[in-house]
C-alpha positions as CSV (number, residue, x, y, z in Angstrom):
1,M,-77.3,37.6,15.3
2,A,-78.2,34.2,14.0
3,E,-77.2,32.5,10.7
4,R,-80.1,32.0,8.3
5,T,-80.2,30.3,4.9
6,F,-81.8,31.8,1.9
7,K,-82.5,30.5,-1.6
8,I,-82.9,33.4,-4.1
9,W,-83.9,33.0,-7.7
10,R,-81.3,34.4,-10.0
11,G,-81.8,34.8,-13.8
12,N,-84.0,36.6,-16.4
13,N,-87.0,35.8,-18.5
14,D,-85.0,33.2,-20.5
15,G,-84.3,31.1,-17.4
16,G,-82.4,30.9,-14.2
17,E,-81.9,29.0,-10.9
18,F,-82.1,29.3,-7.1
19,V,-78.8,30.2,-5.5
20,E,-78.2,29.6,-1.8
21,Y,-76.8,32.3,0.5
22,K,-76.1,32.3,4.3
23,I,-76.0,35.5,6.3
24,D,-76.3,36.5,9.9
25,V,-79.7,38.0,10.7
26,G,-80.3,40.5,13.5
27,P,-83.4,41.0,15.7
28,G,-86.2,42.9,14.1
29,W,-85.0,42.3,10.6
30,V,-87.4,41.9,7.7
31,V,-86.8,40.0,4.5
32,L,-85.8,43.1,2.5
33,D,-83.1,43.8,5.1
34,C,-81.7,40.3,4.4
35,V,-81.8,40.8,0.6
36,H,-79.8,44.0,1.1
37,R,-77.2,42.2,3.3
38,I,-76.9,39.5,0.7
39,Q,-76.3,42.2,-1.9
40,Q,-73.6,43.7,0.3
41,Q,-71.8,40.5,1.3
42,H,-72.3,38.0,-1.5
43,A,-74.1,39.3,-4.7
44,T,-73.6,42.9,-5.5
45,D,-75.4,42.3,-8.9
46,L,-78.6,40.9,-7.3
47,A,-81.5,42.9,-8.7
48,C,-84.3,43.8,-6.3
49,R,-86.8,46.6,-6.6
50,W,-87.6,48.7,-3.5
51,N,-88.2,52.3,-2.4
52,C,-89.9,53.3,0.9
53,K,-89.2,50.3,3.1
54,A,-92.4,51.2,5.0
55,G,-95.1,49.2,3.2
56,K,-96.5,52.2,1.3
57,C,-94.8,52.2,-2.1
58,G,-95.5,48.6,-3.2
59,S,-92.1,48.2,-4.9
60,C,-90.6,45.3,-3.0
61,S,-93.3,42.7,-4.1
62,M,-91.8,39.2,-4.2
63,E,-92.8,35.7,-3.5
64,I,-91.5,34.5,-0.1
65,N,-91.8,30.8,0.6
66,G,-94.4,30.6,-2.2
67,K,-96.6,33.4,-1.0
68,P,-96.8,36.9,-2.6
69,R,-95.6,39.4,0.0
70,L,-93.9,42.7,0.5
71,G,-90.3,42.1,1.5
72,C,-90.3,45.1,3.8
73,M,-93.3,43.9,5.7
74,T,-92.4,40.3,6.2
75,R,-90.5,39.9,9.5
76,M,-87.9,37.2,9.9
77,N,-89.3,36.1,13.2
78,S,-92.4,34.9,11.4
79,F,-90.4,31.9,10.2
80,G,-89.0,29.0,12.1
81,P,-85.4,29.3,13.3
82,E,-84.3,26.5,11.0
83,E,-86.6,27.4,8.1
84,V,-85.0,28.1,4.7
85,I,-86.3,31.3,3.2
86,T,-87.0,30.9,-0.5
87,I,-87.4,34.2,-2.5
88,Q,-88.5,34.5,-6.1
89,P,-90.0,37.1,-8.4
90,L,-93.7,37.5,-9.0
91,K,-94.9,34.6,-11.1
92,A,-97.6,36.4,-13.0
93,F,-95.3,38.8,-14.9
94,P,-92.2,38.5,-17.1
95,V,-88.9,38.6,-15.2
96,I,-86.4,41.4,-16.1
97,K,-83.6,40.2,-13.7
98,D,-83.6,38.2,-10.5
99,L,-86.4,39.6,-8.3
100,V,-87.4,42.4,-10.6
101,T,-90.4,41.8,-12.9
102,D,-91.9,43.8,-15.7
103,V,-95.3,45.0,-14.5
104,K,-96.1,47.5,-17.2
105,W,-99.0,45.4,-18.4
106,N,-100.9,46.6,-15.3
107,Y,-100.5,50.2,-16.3
108,E,-101.7,49.4,-19.8
109,Q,-104.9,48.0,-18.3
110,N,-105.5,51.1,-16.2
111,K,-105.4,53.2,-19.4
112,R,-108.2,51.1,-20.9
113,I,-110.7,52.0,-18.1
114,P,-112.9,55.0,-18.8
115,P,-112.1,57.7,-16.3
116,L,-114.4,59.5,-13.9
117,K,-117.2,61.4,-15.7
118,P,-118.7,63.7,-13.0
119,K,-122.3,64.9,-13.3
120,A,-123.0,68.6,-13.6
121,R,-122.8,70.8,-10.5
122,G,-125.9,72.0,-8.8
123,A,-127.4,75.5,-9.4
124,D,-125.3,76.9,-6.6
125,G,-122.1,75.6,-8.3
126,H,-121.4,72.8,-5.8
127,H,-121.4,69.0,-5.8
128,R,-123.2,67.3,-3.0
129,M,-122.6,63.7,-1.8
130,M,-123.9,61.6,1.0
131,Q,-121.2,60.7,3.5
132,E,-122.0,57.0,3.3
133,D,-121.4,57.1,-0.5
134,V,-118.1,58.8,0.1
135,D,-117.1,56.2,2.7
136,R,-117.9,53.3,0.4
137,V,-115.2,54.2,-2.1
138,Q,-112.5,55.5,0.4
139,E,-111.3,52.0,1.1
140,F,-110.2,51.5,-2.6
141,R,-108.0,54.6,-2.4
142,K,-105.7,52.7,0.0
143,C,-104.3,50.6,-2.9
144,I,-100.5,51.0,-3.2
145,E,-100.3,49.0,-6.5
146,C,-98.0,46.4,-5.2
147,F,-99.8,44.0,-7.6
148,L,-99.7,41.1,-5.0
149,C,-103.4,40.6,-5.7
150,Q,-102.6,40.4,-9.5
151,D,-99.8,37.9,-8.8
152,T,-101.9,35.5,-6.6
153,C,-104.9,35.6,-9.0
154,H,-105.0,32.1,-10.5
155,V,-106.5,33.5,-13.7
156,L,-103.3,35.5,-14.3
157,R,-100.8,33.4,-12.4
158,D,-101.7,29.9,-13.5
159,H,-103.8,30.3,-16.6
160,E,-102.1,33.4,-18.0
161,K,-105.4,35.0,-19.2
162,H,-103.9,38.4,-19.3
163,D,-105.8,39.1,-22.6
164,K,-109.1,38.2,-20.9
165,F,-109.0,39.5,-17.4
166,V,-107.7,42.8,-16.0
167,G,-107.2,41.3,-12.5
168,P,-108.3,42.1,-9.0
169,R,-106.4,45.4,-8.8
170,F,-108.4,46.9,-11.7
171,M,-111.7,45.4,-10.6
172,V,-111.0,47.6,-7.6
173,R,-110.3,50.5,-9.9
174,L,-113.6,49.9,-11.7
175,A,-115.5,49.6,-8.4
176,S,-114.0,52.9,-7.2
177,L,-115.4,54.6,-10.3
178,E,-118.7,52.8,-10.6
179,M,-119.5,53.4,-6.9
180,H,-118.4,57.1,-7.0
181,P,-121.4,59.2,-6.1
182,L,-120.6,61.8,-8.8
183,D,-119.8,59.4,-11.7
184,T,-122.1,59.1,-14.7
185,E,-120.1,56.9,-17.0
186,D,-121.5,53.4,-17.7
187,R,-118.8,50.7,-17.6
188,V,-121.0,47.6,-16.9
189,D,-120.9,46.2,-20.4
190,K,-117.2,46.8,-20.7
191,M,-116.6,44.9,-17.4
192,R,-118.1,41.8,-19.0
193,K,-116.9,42.1,-22.5
194,E,-113.5,43.8,-22.2
195,F,-112.3,43.5,-18.6
196,G,-113.4,39.9,-18.0
197,S,-115.3,40.1,-14.7
198,G,-116.7,36.6,-15.4
199,W,-113.3,35.0,-15.1
200,C,-113.1,35.6,-11.3
201,N,-114.5,32.7,-9.4
202,I,-114.3,34.5,-6.0
203,T,-111.6,32.4,-4.2
204,R,-110.6,35.5,-2.1
205,C,-106.9,34.8,-2.6
206,C,-106.4,38.4,-3.7
207,T,-108.0,39.7,-0.5
208,E,-105.8,37.5,1.6
209,V,-102.5,38.9,0.3
210,C,-103.5,42.6,0.2
211,P,-101.1,44.5,2.6
212,E,-103.6,47.3,3.0
213,H,-106.4,44.9,4.0
214,I,-108.8,46.0,1.3
215,G,-111.9,43.9,1.0
216,I,-111.1,43.3,-2.7
217,T,-113.5,40.3,-3.2
218,D,-116.4,41.2,-1.0
219,N,-116.4,45.0,-1.4
220,A,-115.3,45.4,-5.1
221,I,-115.4,42.3,-7.2
222,I,-118.7,40.8,-6.0
223,P,-120.6,44.1,-6.3
224,M,-119.2,44.6,-9.9
225,K,-120.1,41.0,-10.9
226,E,-123.6,41.5,-9.5
227,R,-124.0,44.6,-11.7
228,V,-123.0,42.6,-14.7
229,V,-125.4,39.8,-13.9
230,D,-128.3,42.2,-13.3
231,R,-127.6,43.9,-16.6
232,T,-127.0,40.8,-18.6
233,Y,-129.2,38.0,-17.2
234,D,-132.0,39.7,-15.2
235,P,-135.2,38.9,-17.3
236,I,-137.0,42.0,-16.0
237,A,-134.0,44.3,-16.9
238,W,-133.9,42.5,-20.3
239,F,-137.6,43.3,-20.9
240,F,-137.2,47.0,-20.0
241,R,-134.2,47.2,-22.4
242,K,-136.1,45.7,-25.2
243,V,-139.3,47.7,-24.7
244,F,-138.0,51.0,-23.4
245,G,-134.4,50.9,-24.5
246,K,-133.2,51.4,-20.9
247,K,-130.1,49.9,-19.4
């Protein structure tokens, strides 16, 4: 066991401050273990959201030394022995209490996205898909909705354009639908006009913090932005729309 120092943000959406705690940390501990020990020994009223402690529920999202991370997947041995560990709530969303933020805005965005609209089955009553098309969207299903990508996105985090951009997580959701081999719904115009695809300037910060290692930028956002550009700015596509009424 070794004594470590933590600074944890305490307060609510009206304000708060960092409070310092010192605890003994054992080998193999993760940051969430330390938060639980602080709750036990020093602050029984410290609010922290968590569930599985296995990196699969996405509940324990927080900012650790300024970087959005999962508390249960951030090992203490990744920090220097004298390093102070600063823990605060996700910056992109309103604080409820201490480390717990109100992320309901994300679920409201999901409701806005037109759902899967599958094409008709074949004459034999079956759907058929190419395996490569299935593989393309499988990656997006790994998302655990920890919203770390939403938190690190500067459009939401720094510029607070929640009314303009749905964020990386829901660009992934749009990609999973648009690339689905059975889907017939057209969401391209909505991506530009309602979901704000143009706000992303491809910094790849969302990809860097994803605990499931989803290629958010390269495999989801860029292909969706390309579809918007092809539809909106391609002169040949514009000509065909004007002459033949085709999208």
